[in-house]
C-alpha positions as CSV (number, residue, x, y, z in Angstrom):
1,X,5.5,42.3,-23.0
2,X,6.5,41.3,-26.4
3,X,4.5,39.0,-28.7
4,X,7.4,39.3,-30.9
5,X,9.9,36.3,-30.9
6,X,12.1,37.9,-33.2
7,X,14.1,40.0,-30.5
8,X,14.5,36.5,-28.6
9,X,16.2,34.8,-31.6
10,X,18.4,37.8,-32.1
11,X,19.5,37.8,-28.3
12,X,20.1,34.0,-28.1
13,X,22.3,33.4,-31.1
14,X,25.1,35.7,-30.3
15,X,26.7,33.0,-27.8
16,X,26.9,29.2,-28.2
17,X,26.9,27.7,-24.5
18,X,27.2,24.1,-26.3
19,X,30.8,25.3,-28.2
20,X,32.1,26.7,-24.8
21,X,31.1,23.8,-22.6
22,X,34.5,22.0,-21.6
23,X,34.2,18.8,-20.3
24,X,36.7,16.2,-19.6
25,X,34.5,12.9,-19.7
26,X,31.5,14.1,-22.1
27,X,28.6,11.1,-22.2
28,X,27.4,10.1,-25.9
29,X,23.7,10.0,-26.5
30,X,23.2,6.6,-25.8
31,X,25.4,6.9,-22.4
32,X,23.0,10.0,-21.8
33,X,19.7,8.1,-22.7
34,X,21.1,5.3,-20.5
35,X,21.5,7.8,-17.4
36,X,18.3,9.6,-18.0
37,X,16.7,6.3,-18.1
38,X,18.1,4.7,-15.2
39,X,17.2,8.0,-13.0
40,X,13.9,8.1,-14.2
41,X,12.9,4.0,-13.7
42,X,13.3,3.8,-10.1
43,X,11.2,2.5,-7.4
44,X,8.4,4.3,-8.1
45,X,7.3,2.0,-10.7
46,X,6.2,-0.5,-8.2
47,X,3.7,1.9,-7.0
48,X,1.9,2.2,-10.1
49,X,-0.2,-0.9,-9.8
50,X,-1.6,0.9,-6.5
51,X,-2.0,4.2,-8.8
52,X,-4.1,2.3,-11.0
53,X,-6.5,1.0,-8.4
54,X,-7.3,4.4,-7.8
55,X,-8.7,4.9,-11.7
56,X,-9.7,1.8,-13.3
57,X,-8.0,0.5,-16.2
58,X,-8.8,2.5,-18.9
59,X,-8.7,6.1,-17.1
60,X,-5.5,4.5,-15.5
61,X,-3.8,4.1,-19.0
62,X,-5.3,7.4,-20.6
63,X,-4.3,9.4,-17.6
64,X,-0.5,7.6,-17.2
65,X,-0.2,8.8,-21.1
66,X,-2.0,12.5,-20.3
67,X,0.1,13.0,-17.2
68,X,3.6,11.8,-18.8
69,X,3.0,14.1,-21.9
70,X,2.4,16.7,-19.5
71,X,5.3,16.0,-17.2
72,X,7.7,15.6,-21.0
73,X,6.7,19.2,-22.1
74,X,7.3,20.8,-18.2
75,X,10.9,19.3,-18.2
76,X,11.3,20.3,-22.4
77,X,10.4,23.8,-21.0
78,X,13.0,23.7,-18.2
79,X,15.8,22.7,-20.5
80,X,14.9,24.6,-23.5
81,X,14.8,27.8,-20.8
82,X,18.1,26.6,-19.3
83,X,19.5,26.8,-22.5
84,X,18.6,29.9,-23.6
85,X,19.0,31.8,-20.8
86,X,22.7,30.4,-20.9
87,X,23.0,32.3,-24.1
88,X,22.1,35.1,-22.7
89,X,23.9,35.0,-19.8
90,X,27.1,33.8,-21.8
91,X,27.7,30.8,-19.2
92,X,28.1,27.2,-20.7
93,X,25.3,25.6,-18.6
94,X,23.4,25.9,-15.5
95,X,21.7,23.6,-12.9
96,X,18.3,24.5,-12.2
97,X,18.7,27.1,-9.1
98,X,21.2,28.6,-11.3
99,X,18.2,28.8,-14.3
100,X,16.2,30.1,-12.4
101,X,18.1,32.7,-10.6
102,X,19.7,33.9,-14.5
103,X,16.0,33.8,-15.9
104,X,15.0,36.4,-12.7
105,X,18.0,38.5,-13.0
106,X,17.4,38.5,-17.1
107,X,13.5,38.6,-16.7
108,X,11.1,42.2,-16.3
109,X,12.9,44.7,-13.8
110,X,10.5,44.4,-11.5
111,X,11.6,40.6,-10.7
112,X,15.7,41.2,-11.2
113,X,15.9,41.8,-7.7
114,X,13.9,38.5,-6.6
115,X,16.8,36.5,-8.5
116,X,18.9,35.5,-5.7
117,X,15.7,34.8,-3.6
118,X,14.7,32.8,-6.3
119,X,17.3,30.5,-6.3
120,X,17.5,29.9,-2.6
121,X,13.6,29.2,-2.5
122,X,14.3,26.4,-5.2
123,X,17.3,25.2,-3.4
124,X,15.1,25.0,-0.5
125,X,12.5,23.2,-2.4
126,X,14.5,20.8,-4.1
127,X,16.4,19.8,-0.8
128,X,13.0,19.3,1.3
129,X,11.0,17.7,-1.7
130,X,14.0,14.8,-2.0
131,X,13.9,14.3,2.0
132,X,10.3,13.8,1.8
133,X,10.8,11.1,-0.9
134,X,13.6,9.9,1.4
135,X,11.0,9.5,4.3
136,X,8.4,7.5,1.9
137,X,11.3,5.1,1.4
138,X,11.7,4.8,5.0
139,X,8.2,3.7,5.1
140,X,8.3,1.4,2.5
141,X,11.6,0.1,4.6
142,X,9.3,-0.7,7.3
143,X,6.4,-1.9,5.4
144,X,8.6,-4.4,3.8
145,X,10.4,-5.3,6.8
146,X,7.0,-5.4,8.7
147,X,5.5,-8.2,6.1
148,X,8.3,-10.2,6.0
149,X,8.8,-10.5,10.4
150,X,4.6,-10.8,10.9
151,X,4.9,-13.4,8.2
152,X,7.0,-15.6,10.4
153,X,6.7,-14.1,14.0
154,X,2.6,-13.1,13.6
155,X,2.6,-12.8,17.1
156,X,5.1,-9.7,18.0
157,X,4.3,-6.9,19.6
158,X,6.6,-4.3,17.4
159,X,4.8,-1.3,16.5
160,X,5.7,0.9,13.6
161,X,8.0,3.4,15.6
162,X,10.3,0.3,15.9
163,X,10.5,-0.5,13.0
164,X,11.7,3.0,12.2
165,X,14.2,2.9,14.8
166,X,15.6,-0.3,13.5
167,X,16.7,1.4,10.3
168,X,17.6,4.4,12.1
169,X,21.1,3.3,13.3
170,X,22.1,2.3,9.6
171,X,20.8,5.0,8.4
172,X,22.8,7.6,10.5
173,X,26.0,5.4,9.5
174,X,25.7,5.8,5.8
175,X,24.1,9.1,5.7
176,X,27.6,10.1,7.0
177,X,29.3,9.5,3.5
178,X,30.3,12.8,1.8
179,X,32.1,11.4,-1.0
180,X,29.6,10.7,-4.0
181,X,32.2,8.1,-5.4
182,X,31.9,5.9,-2.4
183,X,28.2,5.4,-2.5
184,X,28.5,5.1,-6.6
185,X,29.2,1.4,-6.3
186,X,26.1,0.8,-3.7
187,X,24.0,2.7,-6.6
188,X,24.9,0.3,-8.9
189,X,24.6,-2.4,-6.5
190,X,21.1,-0.9,-6.1
191,X,20.2,-0.9,-9.8
192,X,20.6,-4.5,-10.3
193,X,18.4,-5.3,-7.5
194,X,15.8,-3.3,-8.4
195,X,15.9,-5.0,-11.9
196,X,15.8,-8.5,-10.6
197,X,12.8,-7.0,-8.3
198,X,11.1,-5.8,-11.2
199,X,11.5,-8.9,-13.3
200,X,10.3,-11.3,-10.3
201,X,7.1,-8.9,-9.7
202,X,6.3,-9.4,-13.6
203,X,6.8,-13.3,-12.9
204,X,4.5,-13.4,-10.4
205,X,1.7,-10.6,-12.2
206,X,2.0,-13.1,-15.2
207,X,1.4,-16.3,-13.2
208,X,-1.8,-16.3,-12.9
209,X,-3.2,-13.3,-14.8
210,X,-7.2,-13.0,-14.5
211,X,-9.2,-11.6,-17.3
212,X,-9.1,-7.8,-18.1
213,X,-13.1,-7.6,-17.7
214,X,-13.1,-8.7,-13.6
215,X,-11.5,-4.8,-12.9
216,X,-13.6,-1.7,-13.7
217,X,-12.7,0.6,-16.5
218,X,-13.0,3.4,-14.0
219,X,-13.7,4.1,-10.5
220,X,-14.9,6.7,-8.1
221,X,-13.7,10.3,-8.9
222,X,-12.6,10.7,-5.2
223,X,-10.2,8.1,-5.6
224,X,-8.4,10.3,-8.7
225,X,-6.6,12.3,-6.3
226,X,-4.1,9.6,-5.3
227,X,-3.7,8.2,-8.8
228,X,-2.5,11.5,-10.1
229,X,-0.2,11.9,-7.2
230,X,1.0,8.7,-7.3
231,X,2.0,9.1,-11.2
232,X,3.5,12.5,-10.5
233,X,5.8,11.0,-7.9
234,X,6.6,8.1,-9.9
235,X,7.6,9.6,-13.4
236,X,8.9,13.1,-12.0
237,X,12.6,13.4,-12.2
238,X,12.7,16.6,-12.7
239,X,16.4,17.1,-10.6
240,X,18.2,14.8,-12.8
241,X,17.8,15.9,-16.4
242,X,19.8,19.1,-16.4
243,X,22.6,17.8,-15.0
244,X,22.4,14.6,-17.9
245,X,21.9,17.6,-20.3
246,X,24.7,19.4,-19.1
247,X,27.4,16.3,-19.7
248,X,26.0,15.6,-22.8
249,X,28.9,15.8,-26.1
250,X,26.0,16.8,-28.2
251,X,23.6,18.3,-25.9
252,X,21.5,19.8,-29.1
253,X,20.4,16.4,-29.3
254,X,18.6,16.4,-25.7
255,X,15.6,18.1,-27.2
256,X,13.8,17.9,-30.7
257,X,12.2,15.1,-32.4
258,X,13.0,12.3,-31.5
259,X,15.9,13.4,-29.2
260,X,17.0,12.0,-25.8
261,X,14.2,13.4,-23.7
262,X,11.3,12.1,-25.7
263,X,12.8,8.7,-26.5
264,X,13.2,8.3,-22.9
265,X,10.0,9.6,-21.6
266,X,8.0,7.7,-24.0
267,X,9.6,4.6,-22.9
268,X,9.2,5.4,-19.2
269,X,5.6,6.1,-19.6
270,X,5.6,3.0,-21.6
271,X,6.8,0.7,-19.0
272,X,4.9,2.6,-16.3
273,X,1.7,2.4,-18.1
274,X,2.3,-1.6,-18.4
275,X,3.6,-2.3,-14.7
276,X,0.5,-0.5,-13.9
277,X,-2.1,-1.8,-15.5
278,X,-0.7,-5.7,-15.6
279,X,-0.5,-5.4,-11.7
280,X,-3.8,-3.5,-11.1
281,X,-5.6,-6.3,-13.2
282,X,-3.7,-9.0,-11.2
283,X,-4.1,-7.6,-7.8
284,X,-7.1,-5.3,-8.2
285,X,-7.8,-3.4,-4.9
286,X,-5.0,-5.3,-3.0
287,X,-2.6,-3.6,-4.9
288,X,-0.1,-2.1,-2.1
289,X,1.8,0.8,-2.1
290,X,4.8,-1.0,-3.5
291,X,3.7,-4.6,-5.4
292,X,6.3,-6.1,-3.7
293,X,4.1,-6.3,-0.4
294,X,1.6,-8.3,-2.8
295,X,4.0,-11.2,-3.3
296,X,3.5,-14.0,-1.5
297,X,6.0,-14.1,1.6
298,X,6.1,-18.4,1.7
299,X,7.5,-18.6,-1.8
300,X,11.2,-18.2,-2.1
301,X,11.4,-15.9,-5.1
302,X,9.2,-13.4,-3.6
303,X,10.7,-13.1,-0.4
304,X,14.0,-12.6,-2.6
305,X,12.4,-9.6,-4.3
306,X,11.1,-8.5,-0.7
307,X,14.3,-8.6,1.0
308,X,16.0,-7.2,-2.5
309,X,13.8,-4.6,-2.7
310,X,14.9,-3.5,1.0
311,X,18.4,-3.5,0.2
312,X,17.8,-1.6,-2.9
313,X,15.7,1.3,-1.5
314,X,17.9,1.5,1.5
315,X,21.1,2.3,-0.5
316,X,18.5,5.0,-3.1
317,X,18.2,6.0,0.2
318,X,21.5,6.9,0.7
319,X,22.1,8.4,-2.7
320,X,19.1,10.7,-2.6
321,X,20.4,11.6,0.7
322,X,23.3,12.9,-0.9
323,X,21.8,15.7,-2.6
324,X,19.6,18.1,-0.3
325,X,22.6,17.8,2.1
326,X,24.9,19.5,0.0
327,X,21.8,22.3,-1.1
328,X,21.6,22.6,2.4
329,X,25.5,22.9,3.2
330,X,25.5,24.9,0.0
331,X,23.2,27.4,1.5
332,X,24.6,27.4,5.3
333,X,27.9,26.8,5.0
334,X,29.1,30.6,5.3
335,X,27.7,31.0,8.8
336,X,30.0,28.4,10.2
337,X,33.6,28.8,11.0
338,X,35.7,26.6,8.8
339,X,37.0,24.8,11.7
340,X,34.2,23.4,12.5
341,X,33.0,22.3,9.1
342,X,33.3,18.7,9.5
343,X,31.4,18.6,12.8
344,X,28.8,20.7,11.3
345,X,28.1,18.5,8.2
346,X,28.2,15.5,10.5
347,X,25.4,17.0,12.8
348,X,23.7,18.5,10.1
349,X,23.2,15.0,8.5
350,X,22.6,13.1,11.4
351,X,19.5,15.7,12.3
352,X,17.8,15.5,8.7
353,X,18.4,11.7,8.5
354,X,16.4,11.7,12.3
355,X,13.8,13.7,10.7
356,X,13.2,11.5,7.6
357,X,13.1,8.8,10.0
358,X,10.2,10.7,12.2
359,X,8.2,11.8,9.8
360,X,8.0,8.0,8.7
361,X,6.6,6.7,11.8
362,X,4.1,9.8,11.9
363,X,3.1,9.5,8.3
364,X,0.3,6.8,7.5
365,X,0.0,4.4,4.8
366,X,2.4,4.3,2.0
367,X,0.5,4.7,-1.1
368,X,-1.2,7.8,0.5
369,X,2.0,9.5,1.2
370,X,3.2,8.9,-2.0
371,X,0.1,10.5,-3.6
372,X,0.6,13.6,-1.6
373,X,4.5,14.1,-1.9
374,X,3.7,14.0,-5.6
375,X,0.7,16.1,-5.8
376,X,2.0,18.9,-3.6
377,X,6.2,18.9,-4.1
378,X,6.8,17.5,-7.4
379,X,4.2,19.1,-8.9
380,X,5.9,22.5,-7.9
381,X,9.1,21.7,-9.2
382,X,8.1,19.7,-11.9
383,X,5.2,21.5,-13.4
384,X,4.9,25.1,-12.1
385,X,8.4,26.2,-11.6
386,X,9.2,25.2,-15.6
387,X,6.2,26.8,-16.4
388,X,6.8,29.9,-14.7
389,X,10.4,30.1,-15.7
390,X,9.3,30.0,-19.0
391,X,7.0,32.8,-19.1
392,X,9.0,35.0,-17.4
393,X,11.9,34.5,-19.7
394,X,9.5,35.1,-23.1
395,X,7.9,38.0,-21.2
396,X,10.2,40.8,-22.9
397,X,11.5,38.8,-25.9
398,X,8.2,37.0,-27.5
399,X,5.6,35.2,-26.5
400,X,4.6,33.6,-30.0
401,X,1.5,34.0,-32.4
402,X,-1.6,34.9,-30.7
403,X,0.1,34.7,-27.2
404,X,0.1,30.9,-27.4
405,X,3.2,30.8,-25.0
406,X,1.4,32.8,-22.6
407,X,-1.7,31.0,-22.8
408,X,-0.4,27.5,-22.7
409,X,2.1,28.4,-19.6
410,X,-1.1,29.9,-17.6
411,X,-2.9,27.0,-18.1
412,X,0.1,24.8,-16.6
413,X,0.6,27.1,-14.0
414,X,-3.1,27.1,-13.2
415,X,-3.1,23.3,-13.6
416,X,-0.4,23.2,-11.1
417,X,-1.4,25.6,-8.6
418,X,-5.1,25.5,-8.8
419,X,-6.6,22.5,-10.0
420,X,-4.1,20.2,-7.8
421,X,-5.2,21.4,-5.0
422,X,-8.5,21.4,-5.8
423,X,-8.6,17.7,-7.3
424,X,-6.1,16.8,-4.5
425,X,-7.9,18.3,-2.0
426,X,-10.1,15.0,-1.2
427,X,-6.5,13.0,-1.2
428,X,-4.8,15.5,0.9
429,X,-7.7,15.4,3.2
430,X,-7.9,11.8,3.6
431,X,-3.8,11.7,4.1
432,X,-4.2,14.7,6.8
433,X,-6.9,12.9,8.5
434,X,-5.4,9.6,8.7
435,X,-1.9,11.4,10.1
436,X,-4.3,12.9,12.8
437,X,-6.0,9.4,13.7
438,X,-2.2,7.9,13.6
439,X,-1.5,10.4,16.5
440,X,-4.4,10.1,18.2
441,X,-5.4,6.7,17.6
442,X,-2.5,5.0,16.4
443,X,-1.7,3.6,12.9
444,X,-5.6,3.4,11.5
445,X,-6.9,4.5,8.1
446,X,-9.6,6.4,9.7
447,X,-11.1,7.1,13.1
448,X,-13.4,4.1,13.9
449,X,-16.9,5.2,14.0
450,X,-18.5,5.2,17.1
451,X,-21.5,3.0,17.5
452,X,-24.7,3.8,17.7
453,X,-26.4,5.0,21.0
454,X,-29.3,3.2,20.4
455,X,-27.9,0.2,20.9
456,X,-26.4,-0.7,24.0
457,X,-23.2,-2.6,23.4
458,X,-21.0,-4.7,25.6
459,X,-17.4,-4.9,23.6
460,X,-17.1,-1.2,23.5
461,X,-13.2,-1.3,23.3
462,X,-11.4,-3.9,21.4
463,X,-8.5,-3.9,23.7
464,X,-10.5,-3.8,26.6
465,X,-11.3,-7.3,28.6
466,X,-14.9,-7.6,30.2
467,X,-15.9,-10.3,32.4
468,X,-19.1,-11.9,32.1
469,X,-20.9,-14.4,33.8
470,X,-22.1,-17.5,32.6
471,X,-25.7,-17.9,33.1
472,X,-26.4,-21.5,31.4
473,X,-24.7,-24.3,30.0
474,X,-26.5,-27.2,27.6
475,X,-24.6,-30.6,27.1
476,X,-25.1,-31.0,23.0
477,X,-23.2,-34.3,23.4
478,X,-20.8,-36.3,24.9
479,X,-18.1,-33.6,24.6
480,X,-19.6,-30.7,23.4
481,X,-21.4,-27.6,25.0
482,X,-23.1,-24.5,24.6
483,X,-21.9,-22.0,26.8
484,X,-24.6,-19.1,27.8
485,X,-22.9,-15.7,29.6
486,X,-24.6,-12.8,30.4
487,X,-24.0,-9.2,29.1
488,X,-24.1,-6.1,31.2
489,X,-27.9,-5.8,31.0
490,X,-31.0,-7.6,29.1
491,X,-30.8,-4.7,26.4
492,X,-27.1,-4.9,25.7
493,X,-25.9,-6.8,22.5
494,X,-22.1,-8.0,22.3
495,X,-21.3,-5.8,19.4
496,X,-19.6,-8.5,16.9
497,X,-19.7,-7.4,13.4
498,X,-20.3,-10.5,10.9
499,X,-17.0,-12.2,10.3
500,X,-15.4,-11.5,13.4
501,X,-14.6,-13.5,16.5
502,X,-13.9,-12.8,20.3
503,X,-11.0,-14.2,22.7
504,X,-11.5,-15.2,25.7
505,X,-8.7,-15.6,28.4
506,X,-8.1,-16.9,31.9
507,X,-4.7,-18.1,34.2
508,X,-4.9,-22.0,34.4
509,X,-2.2,-23.1,36.8
510,X,-0.5,-19.7,36.5
511,X,-0.6,-19.6,32.5
512,X,-2.2,-17.4,30.7
513,X,-4.7,-19.1,28.2
514,X,-6.0,-17.1,25.2
515,X,-8.6,-18.9,22.7
516,X,-10.6,-17.4,20.1
517,X,-14.3,-18.4,19.5
518,X,-17.0,-17.1,16.9
519,X,-20.5,-17.0,19.0
520,X,-23.2,-19.1,17.7
521,X,-25.8,-16.8,18.8
522,X,-26.8,-13.7,17.0
523,X,-25.7,-10.2,17.6
524,X,-29.5,-9.1,17.8
525,X,-29.9,-11.3,20.6
526,X,-30.1,-9.0,23.6
527,X,-28.6,-9.6,26.9
528,X,-26.7,-13.1,26.2
529,X,-23.6,-14.5,23.9
530,X,-23.7,-18.1,23.3
531,X,-20.3,-20.4,22.5
532,X,-20.8,-23.6,21.1
533,X,-17.3,-25.5,22.6
534,X,-16.0,-29.2,21.9
535,X,-14.3,-29.9,25.1
536,X,-10.9,-31.8,25.3
537,X,-10.9,-33.7,28.0
538,X,-7.4,-35.5,29.5
539,X,-6.3,-38.8,28.8
540,X,-8.6,-38.8,25.6
541,X,-6.6,-37.8,22.5
542,X,-3.2,-39.8,22.2
543,X,-1.3,-36.8,20.8
544,X,-2.9,-34.1,23.2
545,X,-3.1,-36.1,26.7
546,X,-3.6,-33.2,29.1
547,X,-6.7,-31.9,27.0
548,X,-7.6,-28.7,26.1
549,X,-6.8,-26.0,28.7
550,X,-9.6,-23.5,27.7
551,X,-12.4,-25.8,27.1
552,X,-11.8,-28.0,30.5
553,X,-11.5,-24.7,32.2
554,X,-15.1,-23.8,30.1
555,X,-16.2,-27.0,31.8
556,X,-15.5,-26.3,35.5
557,X,-17.0,-23.3,35.4
558,X,-19.6,-22.6,37.9
559,X,-23.5,-20.5,37.3
560,X,-21.7,-17.0,38.3
561,X,-18.5,-17.6,37.6
562,X,-16.7,-15.0,35.3
563,X,-14.3,-15.3,32.5
564,X,-12.8,-12.4,30.4
565,X,-14.2,-11.3,27.2
566,X,-12.0,-9.1,24.3
567,X,-12.8,-8.2,21.1
568,X,-14.1,-7.6,18.2
569,X,-11.1,-9.3,16.4
570,X,-10.5,-10.6,13.5
571,X,-9.0,-9.9,9.6
572,X,-12.1,-10.5,7.9
573,X,-15.8,-8.7,8.1
574,X,-18.7,-9.1,6.3
575,X,-20.1,-5.7,4.9
576,X,-23.4,-7.2,3.5
577,X,-24.7,-7.8,0.0
578,X,-21.1,-10.0,-0.8
579,X,-18.7,-7.6,0.5
580,X,-16.0,-8.5,2.4
581,X,-13.6,-6.2,4.3
582,X,-10.1,-8.3,4.6
583,X,-6.9,-7.6,6.0
584,X,-4.0,-9.2,5.0
585,X,-2.0,-8.7,8.0
586,X,-4.0,-7.9,11.5
587,X,-2.8,-4.0,11.3
588,X,-3.2,-3.5,7.6
589,X,-6.2,-1.5,6.3
590,X,-9.0,-3.6,4.9
591,X,-9.6,-4.6,1.3
592,X,-12.7,-4.3,-0.1
593,X,-13.6,-7.9,-1.6
594,X,-17.1,-8.4,-3.8
595,X,-18.0,-12.1,-3.9
596,X,-21.3,-13.2,-5.5
597,X,-20.7,-16.5,-4.6
598,X,-18.8,-18.4,-1.2
599,X,-17.4,-21.6,-0.7
600,X,-16.9,-22.4,2.9
601,X,-14.2,-25.1,4.6
602,X,-15.0,-26.2,7.6
603,X,-13.3,-28.7,10.7
604,X,-14.9,-29.1,13.4
605,X,-15.7,-26.2,15.6
606,X,-14.3,-24.3,12.6
607,X,-18.0,-24.5,11.9
608,X,-19.2,-21.6,13.8
609,X,-18.0,-18.5,11.9
610,X,-19.3,-20.1,8.9
611,X,-22.9,-20.5,10.5
612,X,-22.4,-16.8,11.5
613,X,-22.4,-16.0,7.7
614,X,-24.9,-18.5,7.2
615,X,-27.2,-16.8,9.3
616,X,-26.7,-13.5,8.6
617,X,-26.8,-13.9,4.5
618,X,-29.5,-16.1,4.7
619,X,-32.1,-13.7,6.9
620,X,-31.4,-10.8,4.8
621,X,-33.9,-10.2,2.1
622,X,-31.2,-7.8,0.3
623,X,-28.5,-10.4,0.0
624,X,-28.4,-12.7,-2.7
625,X,-24.8,-14.2,-2.0
626,X,-25.2,-18.0,-2.9
627,X,-23.2,-20.3,-0.4
628,X,-21.8,-23.5,-0.3
629,X,-20.3,-25.4,2.8
630,X,-18.2,-28.5,3.4
631,X,-17.9,-29.7,6.6
632,X,-15.5,-32.3,7.9
633,X,-15.3,-33.9,11.1
634,X,-14.3,-37.3,12.6
635,X,-17.2,-39.1,13.2
636,X,-21.2,-38.4,12.8
637,X,-21.7,-37.5,16.6
638,X,-18.7,-34.7,16.3
639,X,-21.0,-32.5,13.5
640,X,-21.8,-29.6,15.4
641,X,-24.7,-27.2,14.9
642,X,-26.0,-29.7,12.2
643,X,-29.7,-29.2,12.9
644,X,-29.5,-25.4,12.5
645,X,-27.2,-25.9,9.3
646,X,-29.9,-28.0,7.5
647,X,-32.5,-25.7,8.6
648,X,-31.1,-23.0,6.7
649,X,-30.4,-25.8,4.0
650,X,-34.2,-26.1,3.8
651,X,-35.6,-23.1,4.1
652,X,-33.2,-21.4,1.6
653,X,-32.2,-24.2,-0.8
654,X,-31.3,-22.2,-3.7
655,X,-28.7,-19.9,-1.6
656,X,-26.8,-22.3,0.8
657,X,-26.1,-26.3,0.3
658,X,-24.2,-28.1,3.2
659,X,-21.9,-31.3,2.6
660,X,-20.5,-33.5,4.8
661,X,-17.2,-35.6,4.9
662,X,-16.2,-38.0,7.7
663,X,-12.8,-39.7,9.0
664,X,-14.7,-42.6,10.5
665,X,-18.1,-42.8,8.7
666,X,-20.7,-45.5,9.8
667,X,-22.4,-48.3,7.3
668,X,-24.8,-46.2,5.2
669,X,-23.5,-43.0,5.2
670,X,-24.8,-40.9,2.7
671,X,-22.2,-38.2,2.5
672,X,-18.6,-38.2,1.9
673,X,-15.6,-39.9,3.8
674,X,-12.0,-39.3,4.3
675,X,-10.0,-36.1,4.3
676,X,-11.1,-33.2,2.1
677,X,-9.5,-33.3,-1.2
678,X,-9.9,-32.3,-4.9
679,X,-12.9,-34.1,-6.0
680,X,-15.0,-33.3,-3.0
681,X,-14.3,-29.6,-3.7
682,X,-14.9,-29.7,-7.7
683,X,-18.4,-31.7,-6.8
684,X,-19.5,-29.6,-4.3
685,X,-18.7,-26.0,-4.0
686,X,-18.6,-23.3,-6.9
687,X,-15.8,-23.5,-9.6
688,X,-13.3,-21.2,-9.5
689,X,-14.1,-17.7,-11.1
690,X,-13.7,-14.1,-10.4
691,X,-16.7,-13.4,-8.4
692,X,-16.1,-16.8,-5.8
693,X,-13.8,-16.5,-3.0
694,X,-12.9,-19.4,-0.5
695,X,-13.3,-19.0,3.5
696,X,-11.8,-21.9,5.5
697,X,-11.6,-22.2,9.3
698,X,-10.3,-25.5,10.8
699,X,-7.1,-27.3,12.1
700,X,-3.8,-26.0,10.5
701,X,-3.0,-29.3,8.7
702,X,-6.5,-29.8,7.3
703,X,-5.9,-26.1,5.6
704,X,-2.3,-26.3,4.9
705,X,-1.7,-29.9,3.5
706,X,-5.8,-30.8,2.1
707,X,-7.5,-27.9,1.1
708,X,-4.5,-25.4,-0.2
709,X,-3.3,-28.0,-2.4
710,X,-6.7,-28.8,-3.8
711,X,-7.5,-25.4,-4.5
712,X,-4.4,-24.9,-6.0
713,X,-5.3,-27.6,-8.5
714,X,-8.7,-26.6,-8.9
715,X,-7.5,-23.2,-10.2
716,X,-8.4,-20.8,-7.3
717,X,-6.3,-17.9,-6.7
718,X,-4.6,-16.9,-3.1
719,X,-6.4,-13.8,-3.2
720,X,-9.8,-15.8,-3.4
721,X,-9.0,-18.0,0.0
722,X,-9.0,-16.8,3.6
723,X,-8.4,-18.7,6.4
724,X,-9.7,-17.4,10.0
């Protein structure tokens, strides 16, 4: 080990690789800056809001700056070492793997025999890192297409595996393109679409921007691993740095201050930080693995952005796929006869393309996979390897004053080799557990907890139908009934979380009829479950001359008859103390939505899920959530569960208030009349703020044409609303 730098300076000054580069079309500093910026600013920027939700605003900003500085310094080490070892080796330029080989070959004697092994290792590490990124791209494709399909065809039964198979054929076709020049036009088109998507996302982020104070400055440290991994994945462009430097007319301008590298990475870090910060402030814990998944599908610009990102990511996949295939083929073609080269390449490309699709079908949520990919693959190539080769190159040539190069590189290697696995172990466990859960239980974020053995639960499996007998019925009004169904024993409870509902299913005239209901009995009630149902008889409503199939079937049931129950179901669950767990789509993991005040709008039988919440919150002494209910009906006789609602209003006047509106009120009616409108909501509900959410349940026309337009005018964000 040599602690002086003089020998290094003498050795590397004898040959100038910059003067010996023969480039047909050298790039200017500006062109090189543009190429590096384009390569670094990819679809990863759309994942930054999801990164920030695992850090918080303050930690996210400073964390992005610190990680950006570390990544930039490691890129500097790679390029500087490549330039220096090129002088020693007397070659004009070197790629990543060639740089590693040359460093080992000219380093300490004990390492020289490992030079070829090191090159092959880096080659394959680069190949599998990029293939991992390709699997992430497939997951993003699936999530984006699934969201659009589920919006227009919510009842489809496509699994994620089917969505993956949809992309398999076009992926197999485009990955057979072996000439990069044929992919270049698609790359340019993808870049245009990415820019358009980025601008549309910024528009929606800034359209209804909440207060910065509405988001925490830091979050639970256990979530920090996914932040680090996601930022590394999004920002790390180690594979394109040397190709850009090698094609510069003045490569000496790549490093230095300011230099092409420093200018580019400063802009990249700034843009990623801004996107992450603004996106997190806008969407909070709802920020998805790609911010495009948060855009409202029903709006044309947002739908365009979702379609743009699908096309852009598909073509980005095909371009990225080209690099590992070149690496794999370069390391394996000598084992294949020349006459079989074409067919061997085709088979190789097909096999690896299929493997990326299989990986995407097996792996869990997008943001978790991005974090894992960044943590374990990009951290090695982007942090550990550059520090290691810098240390090896300088070991016998000089480690600087006080061995600062040794200390710095060892710290970086330790940070990459030990700190990352320790800090990221939580994230890794989450991802690995999710993969296992996916393989065993399906695509869930974690295995469902078993229900306590102390409580006998009727609804054990949400996908199983349980026949329950009718044991009692009560006529509440001329068309409203309370049906009581018996549970398997007098000690059983239904097992329905607050906010969830059940489905009844029965065959009527040969047709399977399925309807959702929320019980009005408490889940603490043992031995029975109560449903309040409005019966829609034949020839009563002109628009529905045949009446309601399910309600009439229930009306015809005799004591002892059974009907199938299935549940729990629903996209909302109340966790207590103002915390709601809400899924955007049925198969999505739940987002945690806190609220101190709750606005509820119900129409007709839509009041039953509201009563379920009111009862639970009012009778829980530790829950201080305040509630307002606006309840719409046609006539006063149609008001369901009025006595129970007004009982809770009397007993808990500071926590719950109810207001009614009728289409056809009697004379002397003291509440509102007519359809729900802006004035009613303004006068009888909590005003829009970050701690208020709105729950709606009723006929779709009421929600779509009365409630939502009024809520829009009053400043309630879409993220603050939930319709059953």
